[in-house]
N, C-alpha and C positions, 0 to 999 in steps of 0.2 A: 206797835213797830210805827213811824212814821212813813205815809208813802210821799211820791213825789210829786204829787202835787202839795205836800206839805202839811196834810190831814192825818188823823189815826185811824191805821188801818191794820185788818187782820193779819197776823206773821203764820203762813201754811207751811212753812217750813222750806229747807234749803231745796228738797228731792221736789216740790211742788211746783217752788219756784224757778226752777232750771228746764225743769219741763214745759213752765207754760213761756218764758224766753226764748225757749229751742222750738217751740211751735207757733208762735206768734210775732217775735222779734225778728225784724231786719237788721239790728244794728244802724237803723239811721235814727237821725232826730225827732223827737217826737215834741209835742207841748211842752210838756213839763220836764223833759229829759234830752241830753246831747246824746251823739251816738258815743263819744269817749265815757260816757256815766251808764250808758246800757254794756258797754263792752268791759268795762271795770266790774259791772256787778255780774255778768254772767262768768267772769273770771273765778269771782270770789266764789261763788255759787258752786263750780265746777269744780273748785279745789276741796269742798267742804261734804262732799258725796263719794260713795264708793265706786273705783275705777269700773266697775261691771256695769252700774246705771248708769255712769257718763257712757260708756261707750254704747249701752240701748240707744239713751237720748239720743246721741249724736248720730245712730242709723235712722231713727224714728223723723228725725229730723228732715235726713236727705231723703227717706222713702216715700214718706207719706205727707210729709210737712211740705216739701219740694222744696227747701231752703237749701241758698247756694252759700250763703259766707258761715253761718252758723256752723255747720256740721262740721267745715273745715276748722274752725276755732276752736269747738269742742277736741278735733282730733289732736289739734297740735298740743291742748293740755293733756289728753291722754298720754300721748310719747313721751312727758317725761313722769308721768306717774306709773306707768306699767306698761313696760315695752313691750311686751312677748303678746299680750292683748292687743297695743296698738297694730302691730302687724298683722294681726289675725282681721282685725276692724278694715283695716286701710282699702283695701282693695272692694270692701262693701261700701264704705263711705264716698271715696273718690271713685265716681263713677263716669267722669268725664273730664277732657280738657282745660276746663274751665275752673273746675275744682279742685283739677292739682294744681293748676296757676295761683288759684286763690288759697290752698296752701302752703304753699312754697312762699308766696308772698308774706303772710303771716309768721313762717317760722323767722324770715328775714329780718320782720319788722322788730321782731324782740316783745311783741305785746302779750302774747301768752307765756313768758317767762323764760323763753330760749330764741339765740338765734342762731346757734349753728346747727347743722342737721344731725349729727352723731351717725355713728354706724345703723341703727335700728332704720332710721329713716329714709338712708340711703339706699338700702336693701331694700323697702319698701317701695321707693320711688323705681328702684331698677326693674323689681319685679314687675309693677305694673307697664314699664316700658317693654320687656320683654312679651309680655302676654299680648301684645298688640303688633298688629300686622304691618309692614311697611306702608301702605296705603292708610290706614287708618292714622297711622302717625303723621304722615304728612296730612291729610286733614286736619290732625292736631294742632300742625305746625303753626295755623291761623291765631293771632292774637300776641300780645308782648304782656309785658309788664309782671312777672318774665314770659319771655318765650318759650317756644319748647327749645330750641335750640340753648337758651340760657341755662334751662334745667339740665339738659342732655352734659352741659358742660360741666356744673358742679357735681355731678353723681356720679362720672366716667364709667355708663356700664360698658361691661364689657362683649362686644357683638359678637351671637354665640354662630352667623352663617356671615359667609362673603357679601350678600345682597343686604345685610343689615348694617354691615361695615361697611357699604358702598355708601347707605341711606343717611348714616350719622358724617360722612363725609362732604355729603352734598347741604346736610342741613346744617354744618359746620364750617362751610367755605373751605374743605381742606380737599385735596387730591382723591380724587375716587375714579372708578370705573362705571361710567356713564350705563354701559350695556347691561349693569346690575340693577337700573334703577326701575321701580315702575314703570308701566307705560304713562301712567299720570302725571308721572313728575317728568319723565321725556317730551310729554306731549305740552305739557306748562314753559317747558325749557326752550323746545322749538318755537312756541309761541311769543316767548321773552324775544329770542332773538330775531323772528322774521314776523312781522304782521299779518303777510299772507296767508298764514300756517291756519288750518282750522280751531274753531273756540273750542279750547280741551274742557274737559269735564270734571274739575276743580273744585275746591268751597268757592261758594258767592263773593267773601271777601278777596281773592286771589285776584277775580277778573275786575275788579273796579280800577285797578291800576295797569289795566291794558287798553290801549287802543282801539275799539270796537266800532262799526258800522253802526248804522241803527237796527238793519236785521239781524246782527248779532247782541243788540242790547235787547230786542224782542225775545228771541232765542232766551237770553238770558232769563227775561219776565216770565217764562213760561217756567223755565226748570228751577225755578227759586221758592221756597218756602212761603208759605204764607205771611208768615211774621217778617221774613226778608221784602216780600212784594209792600207789605203795609209800611215798613219803615223806609223802602225806597222810592215812595211813589213819585215824588218830585223829582229825583234823579230820573226816573225812565221818562217824565214827565220830560225835562230838558234834553231828554238824545233821542225825541222826537217818537217813542215808541207809541204814544196814542195817538199818534197823527202831528200836522203842522202844529204850531201854539198858534192860538190867536191871541193878538193885544188886544 
């Protein structure tokens, strides 16, 4: 075979190549191949292996490889090759809101050979939503393209409780009973309406749009994760968390 550098290389077979892509590839451009080239290669290989092997590779890429885009892409391919196996694997591979958004985005893009959801995908997403509490979904509402609200609007989950019905109403901007919302959501709404209310314990990204005092910025810095702190050092510096800025 001819490798991406244009030289002769050894062909280890579709199963080996797919596993290698899944464990080391990030679907981004490299010196010899673009992101589109790598995506096309993965899709070709995913159609050459058995669905059972494809499912195991997707799970390994997520759990052991800690990949974020590759498992979702492989799962989209599995959804059109073996619907029953896809539904069994979905909750094991899609273990975070970010993975869910990536999966939905890949389906809608048509890159993996499908654009519509279909009944199996809708069922899997509805089950994913139903297995999480209102507070978990509130935290999952951070992020977009698509947002959690977009996903809920696409799959039309049926609320099993009045609290879930109220939460979906709040999420979609529809009439709802505010008294049934989780306290975190109500505290966030109170702060949006009145800047004198206490800083709510909500996802870090939600607080960035609030009008915060220096003390509240300092509290936020103490609360956030190491990764959030690292990425927002300049933001905290601008808001006086580390003391006055000396020119």
